[in-house]
Structure formats: structure tokens, C-alpha cells
C-alpha positions in Angstrom: 5.9 31.4 -13.9 3.6 29.5 -16.2 -0.1 30.2 -15.5 -0.8 26.5 -15.7 1.5 25.7 -12.9 -0.2 28.5 -10.7 -3.6 27.0 -11.6 -2.4 23.5 -10.7 -1.3 24.7 -7.3 -4.4 26.5 -6.6 -6.5 23.5 -7.5 -4.4 21.4 -5.3 -4.8 23.7 -2.3 -8.6 23.9 -2.9 -8.9 20.2 -2.9 -6.8 19.9 0.2 -8.9 22.5 2.1 -12.2 20.8 0.8 -11.1 17.3 1.9 -9.6 18.4 5.1 -6.4 17.4 6.8 -7.2 13.8 7.0 -7.4 13.4 3.1 -5.0 11.0 1.6 -2.9 12.4 -1.2 -2.4 10.6 -4.6 1.1 9.8 -3.6 0.1 8.4 -0.4 -2.6 6.5 -2.2 -0.2 4.9 -4.4 2.1 4.0 -1.4 -0.9 2.4 0.4 -1.7 0.2 -2.6 2.1 -0.9 -3.1 2.1 -1.7 0.7 -1.1 -3.6 0.5 0.1 -5.6 -2.2 3.4 -6.4 -0.4 1.5 -7.5 2.8 -0.7 -9.9 0.6 2.5 -11.4 -0.8 4.2 -11.8 2.6 1.0 -13.4 4.0 1.0 -15.8 1.0 4.6 -16.6 1.7 4.2 -17.2 5.4 1.2 -19.6 4.7 3.3 -21.6 2.2 6.1 -21.8 4.8 3.8 -22.8 7.6 2.3 -25.6 5.4 5.8 -26.8 4.5 6.8 -26.8 8.1 3.8 -29.0 9.0 4.6 -31.3 6.0 8.1 -31.8 7.1 7.3 -32.4 10.6 5.1 -35.1 9.7 7.8 -36.6 7.4 10.3 -36.7 10.2 7.9 -38.5 12.5 7.6 -41.6 10.3 
């Protein structure tokens, strides 16, 4: 086993113990960022569709 690999594992374990079980890993942080971008995108799409529905509802009333 490479000594750098072992050192990385030890450092990761130390960080985990220091931060506690509630700490978010780098992988989880990246997933949260991706999901937040997706939620923002979906909210924007929903708003556009809501405005389009209002517009077309007004058009059919004329």
C-alpha cells in the first residue's frame, strides 16, 4: 500500500471525527449544489408556465 493512500485515509478519518457525524462530505456537498441548481431551474420553468397559462386564459376570454 502506498504511504500517501494511508495518509489520505487517516486525514479523512480525522476530519470526520473532528467535524462529527453531521458533517457533509465533499461528494454530498457537490450533490446538494447540483440539486439546488435543478430546483432553481424547475422553479423558473414553473413560473414561466404559470404566466403562460394566465396569458392564454385571458386570450380565450376575449
